[in-house]
Steps between C-alpha positions, in 0.01 A plus 500: 500500500431409137186310598381799703558742212325276250210466744479878530502542123234232450272642771553854368390396153193327646405811699523719188290253298239479775465877525469549126272205430206529737562696816620369833330189635584329834731250329674786324541681831671190646738492204573869550571441869738213416672727248548760772646249744742359244597849384570599861764226525698619196776758481246756373320515836708786652457711186124439494474586870699821451282597204184439699628707791600778263156501340332501843708797617428683174126446538516584871669832426236621254276783613149532364 
């Protein structure tokens, strides 16, 4: 678990640096995808899923 969390932190920092430095290149997109896969295997995954579903229902309920 500690290795997984440190991997998530490292990949998260890389994603932030890539976005701020010079946009998103294909190699940066691969790093972002790896970050997502590692993040999905942590204890935060259910909270992130619930937040995403809540945001989707909020946006789906808006009337324009």
